[in-house]
N, CA, C and O atoms as CSV, one atom per row, in Angstrom:
chain,resi,resn,atom,element,x,y,z
A,1,MET,N,N,-25.018,57.558,181.898
A,1,MET,CA,C,-25.389,57.954,180.543
A,1,MET,C,C,-26.603,58.872,180.596
A,1,MET,O,O,-27.574,58.581,181.294
A,2,THR,N,N,-26.549,59.968,179.868
A,2,THR,CA,C,-27.709,60.843,179.794
A,2,THR,C,C,-28.542,60.458,178.577
A,2,THR,O,O,-28.013,60.055,177.541
A,3,HIS,N,N,-29.826,60.590,178.725
A,3,HIS,CA,C,-30.731,60.264,177.639
A,3,HIS,C,C,-30.962,61.517,176.792
A,3,HIS,O,O,-30.991,62.624,177.329
A,4,PRO,N,N,-31.125,61.358,175.481
A,4,PRO,CA,C,-31.295,62.529,174.626
A,4,PRO,C,C,-32.658,63.204,174.777
A,4,PRO,O,O,-32.832,64.346,174.354
A,5,TYR,N,N,-33.618,62.510,175.374
A,5,TYR,CA,C,-34.958,63.069,175.508
A,5,TYR,C,C,-35.370,63.129,176.963
A,5,TYR,O,O,-35.108,62.209,177.737
A,6,ARG,N,N,-36.020,64.225,177.324
A,6,ARG,CA,C,-36.623,64.360,178.646
A,6,ARG,C,C,-38.102,64.650,178.423
A,6,ARG,O,O,-38.456,65.629,177.766
A,7,LEU,N,N,-38.946,63.813,178.961
A,7,LEU,CA,C,-40.385,63.957,178.829
A,7,LEU,C,C,-40.907,64.744,180.021
A,7,LEU,O,O,-40.886,64.253,181.149
A,8,HIS,N,N,-41.371,65.955,179.775
A,8,HIS,CA,C,-42.029,66.764,180.803
A,8,HIS,C,C,-43.503,66.368,180.736
A,8,HIS,O,O,-44.151,66.547,179.704
A,9,TYR,N,N,-44.024,65.836,181.822
A,9,TYR,CA,C,-45.356,65.257,181.740
A,9,TYR,C,C,-46.223,65.589,182.946
A,9,TYR,O,O,-45.739,65.944,184.022
A,10,ALA,N,N,-47.513,65.457,182.719
A,10,ALA,CA,C,-48.522,65.406,183.775
A,10,ALA,C,C,-49.256,64.099,183.519
A,10,ALA,O,O,-49.528,63.772,182.364
A,11,PRO,N,N,-49.584,63.342,184.560
A,11,PRO,CA,C,-50.228,62.042,184.336
A,11,PRO,C,C,-51.490,62.148,183.488
A,11,PRO,O,O,-52.318,63.036,183.693
A,12,ASP,N,N,-51.623,61.237,182.542
A,12,ASP,CA,C,-52.776,61.119,181.655
A,12,ASP,C,C,-53.084,62.422,180.940
A,12,ASP,O,O,-54.225,62.884,180.932
A,13,ASN,N,N,-52.066,63.007,180.344
A,13,ASN,CA,C,-52.199,64.248,179.609
A,13,ASN,C,C,-51.696,63.989,178.194
A,13,ASN,O,O,-51.411,62.844,177.842
A,14,ALA,N,N,-51.585,65.026,177.384
A,14,ALA,CA,C,-51.104,64.866,176.012
A,14,ALA,C,C,-49.715,64.243,175.970
A,14,ALA,O,O,-49.343,63.631,174.969
A,15,SER,N,N,-48.950,64.391,177.034
A,15,SER,CA,C,-47.615,63.803,177.071
A,15,SER,C,C,-47.671,62.272,177.000
A,15,SER,O,O,-46.672,61.634,176.665
A,16,LEU,N,N,-48.807,61.690,177.306
A,16,LEU,CA,C,-48.961,60.240,177.194
A,16,LEU,C,C,-48.696,59.774,175.763
A,16,LEU,O,O,-48.141,58.696,175.553
A,17,ILE,N,N,-49.088,60.576,174.791
A,17,ILE,CA,C,-48.879,60.235,173.387
A,17,ILE,C,C,-47.382,60.137,173.092
A,17,ILE,O,O,-46.927,59.198,172.439
A,18,VAL,N,N,-46.626,61.117,173.581
A,18,VAL,CA,C,-45.181,61.118,173.360
A,18,VAL,C,C,-44.543,59.941,174.083
A,18,VAL,O,O,-43.671,59.268,173.534
A,19,ARG,N,N,-44.980,59.690,175.322
A,19,ARG,CA,C,-44.434,58.560,176.081
A,19,ARG,C,C,-44.663,57.240,175.339
A,19,ARG,O,O,-43.752,56.419,175.234
A,20,LEU,N,N,-45.874,57.040,174.828
A,20,LEU,CA,C,-46.176,55.820,174.076
A,20,LEU,C,C,-45.260,55.676,172.869
A,20,LEU,O,O,-44.729,54.596,172.609
A,21,ALA,N,N,-45.076,56.764,172.136
A,21,ALA,CA,C,-44.233,56.711,170.942
A,21,ALA,C,C,-42.784,56.398,171.303
A,21,ALA,O,O,-42.149,55.569,170.651
A,22,LEU,N,N,-42.259,57.052,172.334
A,22,LEU,CA,C,-40.873,56.799,172.740
A,22,LEU,C,C,-40.693,55.343,173.185
A,22,LEU,O,O,-39.707,54.695,172.832
A,23,GLN,N,N,-41.645,54.845,173.954
A,23,GLN,CA,C,-41.542,53.467,174.414
A,23,GLN,C,C,-41.679,52.482,173.252
A,23,GLN,O,O,-40.953,51.490,173.186
A,24,GLU,N,N,-42.593,52.752,172.356
A,24,GLU,CA,C,-42.800,51.873,171.204
A,24,GLU,C,C,-41.549,51.805,170.336
A,24,GLU,O,O,-41.204,50.748,169.807
A,25,LEU,N,N,-40.876,52.942,170.195
A,25,LEU,CA,C,-39.674,53.004,169.366
A,25,LEU,C,C,-38.416,52.558,170.105
A,25,LEU,O,O,-37.348,52.436,169.505
A,26,GLY,N,N,-38.547,52.316,171.406
A,26,GLY,CA,C,-37.393,51.902,172.190
A,26,GLY,C,C,-36.379,53.015,172.409
A,26,GLY,O,O,-35.192,52.754,172.604
A,27,VAL,N,N,-36.851,54.251,172.378
A,27,VAL,CA,C,-35.976,55.402,172.562
A,27,VAL,C,C,-35.840,55.683,174.064
A,27,VAL,O,O,-36.850,55.838,174.750
A,28,PRO,N,N,-34.625,55.750,174.579
A,28,PRO,CA,C,-34.456,56.038,176.009
A,28,PRO,C,C,-34.813,57.490,176.328
A,28,PRO,O,O,-34.543,58.403,175.547
A,29,PHE,N,N,-35.428,57.678,177.497
A,29,PHE,CA,C,-35.795,59.025,177.916
A,29,PHE,C,C,-35.893,59.065,179.430
A,29,PHE,O,O,-36.041,58.038,180.093
A,30,THR,N,N,-35.806,60.268,179.955
A,30,THR,CA,C,-36.054,60.491,181.370
A,30,THR,C,C,-37.352,61.272,181.490
A,30,THR,O,O,-37.841,61.833,180.509
A,31,THR,N,N,-37.905,61.306,182.689
A,31,THR,CA,C,-39.166,62.027,182.889
A,31,THR,C,C,-39.021,63.066,183.986
A,31,THR,O,O,-38.168,62.957,184.866
A,32,LEU,N,N,-39.870,64.067,183.911
A,32,LEU,CA,C,-39.921,65.112,184.914
A,32,LEU,C,C,-41.351,65.615,184.991
A,32,LEU,O,O,-41.917,66.034,183.982
A,33,LEU,N,N,-41.941,65.576,186.177
A,33,LEU,CA,C,-43.308,66.056,186.345
A,33,LEU,C,C,-43.403,67.544,186.050
A,33,LEU,O,O,-42.502,68.306,186.403
A,34,VAL,N,N,-44.474,67.958,185.414
A,34,VAL,CA,C,-44.681,69.353,185.044
A,34,VAL,C,C,-44.710,70.260,186.264
A,34,VAL,O,O,-44.220,71.387,186.197
A,35,ASP,N,N,-45.267,69.805,187.370
A,35,ASP,CA,C,-45.414,70.687,188.527
A,35,ASP,C,C,-44.081,71.214,189.030
A,35,ASP,O,O,-44.054,72.234,189.718
A,36,ARG,N,N,-43.002,70.570,188.719
A,36,ARG,CA,C,-41.697,71.038,189.142
A,36,ARG,C,C,-41.224,72.220,188.323
A,36,ARG,O,O,-40.206,72.828,188.652
A,37,HIS,N,N,-41.925,72.554,187.285
A,37,HIS,CA,C,-41.511,73.646,186.416
A,37,HIS,C,C,-42.396,74.877,186.550
A,37,HIS,O,O,-42.227,75.825,185.783
A,38,LEU,N,N,-43.315,74.900,187.475
A,38,LEU,CA,C,-44.122,76.099,187.638
A,38,LEU,C,C,-43.272,77.286,188.059
A,38,LEU,O,O,-43.597,78.423,187.715
A,39,ALA,N,N,-42.200,77.056,188.789
A,39,ALA,CA,C,-41.317,78.165,189.167
A,39,ALA,C,C,-40.687,78.781,187.926
A,39,ALA,O,O,-40.545,80.001,187.839
A,40,LEU,N,N,-40.317,77.958,186.982
A,40,LEU,CA,C,-39.754,78.455,185.729
A,40,LEU,C,C,-40.792,79.240,184.943
A,40,LEU,O,O,-40.495,80.320,184.431
A,41,LEU,N,N,-42.002,78.714,184.842
A,41,LEU,CA,C,-43.079,79.410,184.142
A,41,LEU,C,C,-43.437,80.699,184.867
A,41,LEU,O,O,-43.685,81.721,184.227
A,42,GLU,N,N,-43.465,80.661,186.187
A,42,GLU,CA,C,-43.726,81.863,186.987
A,42,GLU,C,C,-42.677,82.935,186.686
A,42,GLU,O,O,-43.018,84.102,186.495
A,43,ALA,N,N,-41.419,82.546,186.644
A,43,ALA,CA,C,-40.348,83.510,186.364
A,43,ALA,C,C,-40.524,84.137,184.987
A,43,ALA,O,O,-40.332,85.342,184.828
A,44,GLN,N,N,-40.883,83.343,184.002
A,44,GLN,CA,C,-41.106,83.890,182.664
A,44,GLN,C,C,-42.322,84.817,182.640
A,44,GLN,O,O,-42.293,85.863,181.991
A,45,ALA,N,N,-43.380,84.440,183.340
A,45,ALA,CA,C,-44.580,85.268,183.377
A,45,ALA,C,C,-44.329,86.597,184.092
A,45,ALA,O,O,-44.996,87.592,183.810
A,46,ALA,N,N,-43.378,86.611,185.005
A,46,ALA,CA,C,-43.053,87.828,185.754
A,46,ALA,C,C,-42.007,88.697,185.056
A,46,ALA,O,O,-41.751,89.822,185.486
A,47,SER,N,N,-41.410,88.191,183.995
A,47,SER,CA,C,-40.257,88.876,183.400
A,47,SER,C,C,-40.603,90.016,182.454
A,47,SER,O,O,-39.710,90.753,182.036
A,48,GLY,N,N,-41.861,90.181,182.107
A,48,GLY,CA,C,-42.247,91.310,181.268
A,48,GLY,C,C,-42.122,91.082,179.776
A,48,GLY,O,O,-42.159,92.042,179.006
A,49,HIS,N,N,-41.974,89.837,179.344
A,49,HIS,CA,C,-41.940,89.551,177.909
A,49,HIS,C,C,-43.319,89.805,177.299
A,49,HIS,O,O,-44.340,89.578,177.948
A,50,ALA,N,N,-43.345,90.264,176.084
A,50,ALA,CA,C,-44.619,90.496,175.400
A,50,ALA,C,C,-45.357,89.194,175.112
A,50,ALA,O,O,-46.582,89.191,174.992
A,51,TRP,N,N,-44.629,88.095,175.000
A,51,TRP,CA,C,-45.227,86.835,174.596
A,51,TRP,C,C,-45.868,86.059,175.742
A,51,TRP,O,O,-46.563,85.074,175.496
A,52,LEU,N,N,-45.652,86.481,176.996
A,52,LEU,CA,C,-46.286,85.808,178.138
A,52,LEU,C,C,-46.566,86.828,179.233
A,52,LEU,O,O,-45.645,87.382,179.834
A,53,ASN,N,N,-47.844,87.066,179.483
A,53,ASN,CA,C,-48.266,87.989,180.543
A,53,ASN,C,C,-47.761,89.407,180.290
A,53,ASN,O,O,-47.434,90.134,181.228
A,54,GLY,N,N,-47.701,89.792,179.028
A,54,GLY,CA,C,-47.258,91.133,178.660
A,54,GLY,C,C,-48.402,92.133,178.710
A,54,GLY,O,O,-49.482,91.838,179.223
A,55,ALA,N,N,-48.151,93.311,178.175
A,55,ALA,CA,C,-49.157,94.377,178.188
A,55,ALA,C,C,-50.402,93.987,177.390
A,55,ALA,O,O,-51.522,94.324,177.775
A,56,LYS,N,N,-50.205,93.281,176.285
A,56,LYS,CA,C,-51.325,92.802,175.468
A,56,LYS,C,C,-51.460,91.295,175.662
A,56,LYS,O,O,-50.469,90.589,175.850
A,57,ILE,N,N,-52.682,90.822,175.616
A,57,ILE,CA,C,-52.936,89.385,175.743
A,57,ILE,C,C,-52.285,88.651,174.569
A,57,ILE,O,O,-52.320,89.133,173.437
A,58,SER,N,N,-51.702,87.509,174.834
A,58,SER,CA,C,-51.059,86.732,173.765
A,58,SER,C,C,-51.733,85.369,173.643
A,58,SER,O,O,-52.495,84.949,174.513
A,59,ALA,N,N,-51.430,84.699,172.546
A,59,ALA,CA,C,-51.946,83.337,172.362
A,59,ALA,C,C,-51.435,82.432,173.477
A,59,ALA,O,O,-52.148,81.536,173.929
A,60,LEU,N,N,-50.204,82.664,173.920
A,60,LEU,CA,C,-49.655,81.844,175.001
A,60,LEU,C,C,-50.411,82.087,176.314
A,60,LEU,O,O,-50.621,81.147,177.081
A,61,ASP,N,N,-50.817,83.314,176.579
A,61,ASP,CA,C,-51.629,83.595,177.769
A,61,ASP,C,C,-52.919,82.781,177.730
A,61,ASP,O,O,-53.330,82.193,178.730
A,62,LEU,N,N,-53.550,82.758,176.556
A,62,LEU,CA,C,-54.802,82.026,176.394
A,62,LEU,C,C,-54.598,80.521,176.516
A,62,LEU,O,O,-55.530,79.797,176.867
A,63,TYR,N,N,-53.406,80.051,176.234
A,63,TYR,CA,C,-53.067,78.637,176.349
A,63,TYR,C,C,-52.745,78.261,177.797
A,63,TYR,O,O,-53.164,77.209,178.280
A,64,VAL,N,N,-52.004,79.120,178.477
A,64,VAL,CA,C,-51.552,78.826,179.842
A,64,VAL,C,C,-52.712,78.829,180.838
A,64,VAL,O,O,-52.741,77.999,181.747
A,65,ALA,N,N,-53.657,79.736,180.683
A,65,ALA,CA,C,-54.759,79.824,181.651
A,65,ALA,C,C,-55.516,78.501,181.802
A,65,ALA,O,O,-55.732,78.069,182.934
A,66,PRO,N,N,-55.929,77.837,180.717
A,66,PRO,CA,C,-56.578,76.533,180.894
A,66,PRO,C,C,-55.652,75.476,181.495
A,66,PRO,O,O,-56.107,74.613,182.247
A,67,LEU,N,N,-54.355,75.534,181.171
A,67,LEU,CA,C,-53.426,74.577,181.770
A,67,LEU,C,C,-53.386,74.743,183.290
A,67,LEU,O,O,-53.330,73.759,184.027
A,68,LEU,N,N,-53.414,75.996,183.754
A,68,LEU,CA,C,-53.442,76.251,185.198
A,68,LEU,C,C,-54.738,75.715,185.805
A,68,LEU,O,O,-54.738,75.164,186.905
A,69,ARG,N,N,-55.825,75.882,185.086
A,69,ARG,CA,C,-57.118,75.341,185.539
A,69,ARG,C,C,-57.022,73.833,185.731
A,69,ARG,O,O,-57.464,73.295,186.746
A,70,TRP,N,N,-56.443,73.164,184.752
A,70,TRP,CA,C,-56.344,71.708,184.817
A,70,TRP,C,C,-55.445,71.264,185.956
A,70,TRP,O,O,-55.707,70.240,186.586
A,71,CYS,N,N,-54.386,72.020,186.230
A,71,CYS,CA,C,-53.516,71.688,187.369
A,71,CYS,C,C,-54.306,71.727,188.676
A,71,CYS,O,O,-54.067,70.924,189.579
A,72,ALA,N,N,-55.240,72.660,188.769
A,72,ALA,CA,C,-56.031,72.811,189.989
A,72,ALA,C,C,-57.101,71.737,190.137
A,72,ALA,O,O,-57.539,71.453,191.252
A,73,LEU,N,N,-57.526,71.137,189.032
A,73,LEU,CA,C,-58.663,70.213,189.073
A,73,LEU,C,C,-58.336,68.738,188.872
A,73,LEU,O,O,-59.037,67.872,189.396
A,74,TYR,N,N,-57.293,68.449,188.129
A,74,TYR,CA,C,-57.078,67.067,187.693
A,74,TYR,C,C,-55.678,66.568,188.039
A,74,TYR,O,O,-54.720,67.341,188.041
A,75,PRO,N,N,-55.564,65.283,188.330
A,75,PRO,CA,C,-56.636,64.321,188.521
A,75,PRO,C,C,-57.342,64.564,189.856
A,75,PRO,O,O,-56.700,64.943,190.836
A,76,PRO,N,N,-58.641,64.351,189.900
A,76,PRO,CA,C,-59.383,64.593,191.144
A,76,PRO,C,C,-58.742,63.877,192.329
A,76,PRO,O,O,-58.381,62.703,192.250
A,77,GLY,N,N,-58.613,64.607,193.412
A,77,GLY,CA,C,-58.042,64.054,194.628
A,77,GLY,C,C,-56.526,64.095,194.676
A,77,GLY,O,O,-55.936,63.714,195.686
A,78,GLU,N,N,-55.885,64.545,193.614
A,78,GLU,CA,C,-54.418,64.562,193.564
A,78,GLU,C,C,-53.878,65.937,193.168
A,78,GLU,O,O,-52.870,66.033,192.468
A,79,THR,N,N,-54.545,66.987,193.612
A,79,THR,CA,C,-54.145,68.332,193.206
A,79,THR,C,C,-53.629,69.184,194.361
A,79,THR,O,O,-53.453,70.393,194.212
A,80,ALA,N,N,-53.389,68.564,195.500
A,80,ALA,CA,C,-52.944,69.326,196.675
A,80,ALA,C,C,-51.614,70.041,196.433
A,80,ALA,O,O,-51.324,71.035,197.098
A,81,TRP,N,N,-50.810,69.559,195.505
A,81,TRP,CA,C,-49.516,70.165,195.211
A,81,TRP,C,C,-49.660,71.548,194.585
A,81,TRP,O,O,-48.736,72.359,194.655
A,82,PHE,N,N,-50.823,71.826,193.966
A,82,PHE,CA,C,-50.986,73.048,193.187
A,82,PHE,C,C,-51.687,74.129,194.000
A,82,PHE,O,O,-52.775,73.913,194.533
A,83,ASP,N,N,-51.051,75.295,194.089
A,83,ASP,CA,C,-51.639,76.463,194.731
A,83,ASP,C,C,-51.279,77.674,193.873
A,83,ASP,O,O,-50.149,78.161,193.922
A,84,LEU,N,N,-52.227,78.151,193.097
A,84,LEU,CA,C,-51.985,79.257,192.175
A,84,LEU,C,C,-51.479,80.497,192.898
A,84,LEU,O,O,-50.699,81.264,192.333
A,85,GLN,N,N,-51.907,80.703,194.128
A,85,GLN,CA,C,-51.494,81.904,194.861
A,85,GLN,C,C,-50.002,81.911,195.190
A,85,GLN,O,O,-49.458,82.968,195.507
A,86,ARG,N,N,-49.342,80.788,195.125
A,86,ARG,CA,C,-47.886,80.748,195.325
A,86,ARG,C,C,-47.136,81.255,194.101
A,86,ARG,O,O,-45.911,81.376,194.126
A,87,HIS,N,N,-47.865,81.552,193.032
A,87,HIS,CA,C,-47.285,82.000,191.769
A,87,HIS,C,C,-48.006,83.282,191.330
A,87,HIS,O,O,-48.885,83.226,190.470
A,88,PRO,N,N,-47.649,84.424,191.905
A,88,PRO,CA,C,-48.417,85.655,191.668
A,88,PRO,C,C,-48.486,86.106,190.213
A,88,PRO,O,O,-49.520,86.624,189.794
A,89,ALA,N,N,-47.437,85.931,189.436
A,89,ALA,CA,C,-47.497,86.349,188.031
A,89,ALA,C,C,-48.456,85.459,187.250
A,89,ALA,O,O,-49.198,85.945,186.397
A,90,LEU,N,N,-48.444,84.154,187.536
A,90,LEU,CA,C,-49.379,83.250,186.873
A,90,LEU,C,C,-50.806,83.509,187.344
A,90,LEU,O,O,-51.746,83.408,186.556
A,91,ALA,N,N,-50.973,83.840,188.612
A,91,ALA,CA,C,-52.308,84.178,189.125
A,91,ALA,C,C,-52.832,85.432,188.427
A,91,ALA,O,O,-54.012,85.511,188.086
A,92,ALA,N,N,-51.953,86.406,188.217
A,92,ALA,CA,C,-52.353,87.634,187.514
A,92,ALA,C,C,-52.717,87.321,186.061
A,92,ALA,O,O,-53.691,87.857,185.532
A,93,LEU,N,N,-51.942,86.462,185.430
A,93,LEU,CA,C,-52.236,86.051,184.056
A,93,LEU,C,C,-53.615,85.388,183.996
A,93,LEU,O,O,-54.429,85.718,183.134
A,94,ALA,N,N,-53.872,84.460,184.908
A,94,ALA,CA,C,-55.167,83.767,184.932
A,94,ALA,C,C,-56.310,84.760,185.125
A,94,ALA,O,O,-57.347,84.647,184.471
A,95,ALA,N,N,-56.130,85.717,186.008
A,95,ALA,CA,C,-57.169,86.723,186.258
A,95,ALA,C,C,-57.392,87.602,185.026
A,95,ALA,O,O,-58.532,87.942,184.710
A,96,ARG,N,N,-56.326,87.968,184.335
A,96,ARG,CA,C,-56.447,88.794,183.125
A,96,ARG,C,C,-57.215,88.049,182.036
A,96,ARG,O,O,-58.084,88.623,181.381
A,97,VAL,N,N,-56.895,86.782,181.846
A,97,VAL,CA,C,-57.595,85.999,180.829
A,97,VAL,C,C,-59.057,85.830,181.237
A,97,VAL,O,O,-59.962,85.975,180.415
A,98,GLU,N,N,-59.270,85.528,182.488
A,98,GLU,CA,C,-60.622,85.297,183.019
A,98,GLU,C,C,-61.526,86.517,182.835
A,98,GLU,O,O,-62.735,86.364,182.665
A,99,ALA,N,N,-60.963,87.712,182.867
A,99,ALA,CA,C,-61.740,88.951,182.758
A,99,ALA,C,C,-62.143,89.270,181.317
A,99,ALA,O,O,-62.948,90.175,181.096
A,100,ARG,N,N,-61.619,88.572,180.366
A,100,ARG,CA,C,-61.907,88.860,178.964
A,100,ARG,C,C,-63.278,88.314,178.563
A,100,ARG,O,O,-63.731,87.289,179.074
A,101,ASP,N,N,-63.920,89.019,177.643
A,101,ASP,CA,C,-65.227,88.569,177.159
A,101,ASP,C,C,-65.161,87.165,176.582
A,101,ASP,O,O,-66.063,86.358,176.806
A,102,SER,N,N,-64.104,86.868,175.844
A,102,SER,CA,C,-63.985,85.537,175.231
A,102,SER,C,C,-63.972,84.447,176.294
A,102,SER,O,O,-64.564,83.385,176.098
A,103,ALA,N,N,-63.307,84.695,177.414
A,103,ALA,CA,C,-63.250,83.706,178.492
A,103,ALA,C,C,-64.606,83.568,179.175
A,103,ALA,O,O,-65.021,82.459,179.511
A,104,ARG,N,N,-65.288,84.669,179.378
A,104,ARG,CA,C,-66.620,84.596,180.004
A,104,ARG,C,C,-67.591,83.806,179.125
A,104,ARG,O,O,-68.372,82.995,179.623
A,105,ILE,N,N,-67.535,84.050,177.816
A,105,ILE,CA,C,-68.426,83.347,176.887
A,105,ILE,C,C,-68.093,81.853,176.866
A,105,ILE,O,O,-68.992,81.014,176.932
A,106,ALA,N,N,-66.811,81.526,176.774
A,106,ALA,CA,C,-66.395,80.117,176.758
A,106,ALA,C,C,-66.757,79.419,178.067
A,106,ALA,O,O,-67.225,78.280,178.058
A,107,ALA,N,N,-66.541,80.101,179.189
A,107,ALA,CA,C,-66.860,79.511,180.493
A,107,ALA,C,C,-68.351,79.235,180.617
A,107,ALA,O,O,-68.750,78.208,181.165
A,108,MET,N,N,-69.166,80.135,180.117
A,108,MET,CA,C,-70.616,79.928,180.173
A,108,MET,C,C,-71.010,78.752,179.281
A,108,MET,O,O,-71.813,77.910,179.682
A,109,ALA,N,N,-70.453,78.694,178.086
A,109,ALA,CA,C,-70.798,77.631,177.138
A,109,ALA,C,C,-70.378,76.252,177.652
A,109,ALA,O,O,-71.049,75.257,177.378
A,110,GLU,N,N,-69.266,76.192,178.401
A,110,GLU,CA,C,-68.762,74.904,178.870
A,110,GLU,C,C,-69.073,74.625,180.337
A,110,GLU,O,O,-68.657,73.599,180.874
A,111,GLY,N,N,-69.806,75.536,180.991
A,111,GLY,CA,C,-70.198,75.322,182.377
A,111,GLY,C,C,-69.030,75.325,183.342
A,111,GLY,O,O,-68.968,74.499,184.253
A,112,LEU,N,N,-68.091,76.263,183.144
A,112,LEU,CA,C,-66.878,76.293,183.959
A,112,LEU,C,C,-66.969,77.198,185.183
A,112,LEU,O,O,-66.005,77.295,185.943
A,113,GLY,N,N,-68.086,77.852,185.388
A,113,GLY,CA,C,-68.245,78.743,186.533
A,113,GLY,C,C,-67.764,80.153,186.217
A,113,GLY,O,O,-67.263,80.428,185.127
A,114,HIS,N,N,-67.928,81.041,187.199
A,114,HIS,CA,C,-67.607,82.456,186.997
A,114,HIS,C,C,-66.124,82.750,187.119
A,114,HIS,O,O,-65.668,83.772,186.607
A,115,ARG,N,N,-65.361,81.901,187.771
A,115,ARG,CA,C,-63.919,82.103,187.947
A,115,ARG,C,C,-63.183,80.864,187.451
A,115,ARG,O,O,-62.562,80.155,188.243
A,116,PRO,N,N,-63.247,80.598,186.141
A,116,PRO,CA,C,-62.743,79.318,185.626
A,116,PRO,C,C,-61.239,79.111,185.769
A,116,PRO,O,O,-60.771,77.972,185.760
A,117,PHE,N,N,-60.476,80.194,185.902
A,117,PHE,CA,C,-59.025,80.049,185.972
A,117,PHE,C,C,-58.449,80.380,187.335
A,117,PHE,O,O,-57.429,79.810,187.723
A,118,THR,N,N,-59.077,81.290,188.074
A,118,THR,CA,C,-58.542,81.661,189.390
A,118,THR,C,C,-59.166,80.871,190.533
A,118,THR,O,O,-58.538,80.690,191.577
A,119,GLN,N,N,-60.384,80.404,190.348
A,119,GLN,CA,C,-61.057,79.562,191.341
A,119,GLN,C,C,-61.843,78.475,190.602
A,119,GLN,O,O,-63.072,78.448,190.650
A,120,PRO,N,N,-61.129,77.589,189.926
A,120,PRO,CA,C,-61.825,76.607,189.082
A,120,PRO,C,C,-62.654,75.613,189.872
A,120,PRO,O,O,-62.334,75.242,191.001
A,121,GLN,N,N,-63.714,75.207,189.237
A,121,GLN,CA,C,-64.562,74.144,189.759
A,121,GLN,C,C,-64.809,73.173,188.629
A,121,GLN,O,O,-64.655,73.523,187.459
A,122,LEU,N,N,-65.188,71.962,188.965
A,122,LEU,CA,C,-65.456,70.977,187.920
A,122,LEU,C,C,-66.552,71.498,186.997
A,122,LEU,O,O,-67.465,72.184,187.456
A,123,PRO,N,N,-66.479,71.190,185.720
A,123,PRO,CA,C,-67.459,71.721,184.780
A,123,PRO,C,C,-68.850,71.141,184.987
A,123,PRO,O,O,-69.032,70.001,185.416
A,124,ASN,N,N,-69.805,71.971,184.666
A,124,ASN,CA,C,-71.208,71.567,184.673
A,124,ASN,C,C,-71.819,72.115,183.382
A,124,ASN,O,O,-72.569,73.091,183.404
A,125,PRO,N,N,-71.489,71.471,182.256
A,125,PRO,CA,C,-71.891,72.020,180.963
A,125,PRO,C,C,-73.409,72.006,180.769
A,125,PRO,O,O,-74.083,71.055,181.164
A,126,PRO,N,N,-73.939,73.066,180.159
A,126,PRO,CA,C,-75.387,73.148,179.942
A,126,PRO,C,C,-75.896,72.134,178.942
A,126,PRO,O,O,-77.095,71.858,178.909
A,127,GLU,N,N,-75.013,71.565,178.116
A,127,GLU,CA,C,-75.437,70.621,177.075
A,127,GLU,C,C,-75.080,69.185,177.400
A,127,GLU,O,O,-75.063,68.347,176.499
A,128,GLY,N,N,-74.794,68.869,178.654
A,128,GLY,CA,C,-74.458,67.502,179.005
A,128,GLY,C,C,-72.982,67.351,179.275
A,128,GLY,O,O,-72.281,68.339,179.494
A,129,SER,N,N,-72.507,66.128,179.261
A,129,SER,CA,C,-71.116,65.849,179.598
A,129,SER,C,C,-70.528,64.818,178.646
A,129,SER,O,O,-71.237,63.962,178.117
A,130,ALA,N,N,-69.225,64.917,178.438
A,130,ALA,CA,C,-68.556,63.941,177.574
A,130,ALA,C,C,-68.285,62.627,178.308
A,130,ALA,O,O,-67.911,61.633,177.685
A,131,THR,N,N,-68.470,62.620,179.612
A,131,THR,CA,C,-68.203,61.396,180.388
A,131,THR,C,C,-69.476,60.686,180.769
A,131,THR,O,O,-69.429,59.643,181.421
């Protein structure tokens, strides 16, 4: 029997909310780790669509760059699977976003370092930490 829902997830991410709801409601679902779909995202980023890694920056580009950062950093000690350089279109997207003034300002405000998307490091915010 196939389940009507497939949960694409990364451990302890926003997908946890969906997982909780599905389990609470007793709705059957299957799961698939997000890292298995980077090839799909890479293919879309390389395809020349205006909505992802196109000639002009898009809202999706601005969304994907932090997601790539999180793949590289979290959970600590469990990120060996992720290598941005194996995905050249996504690496180019991250570099393009990183070069923008908005990204430099945000990175400075949140203590993300000079290369927050292409060479991420754990944050060192100037105003303290949420943890």
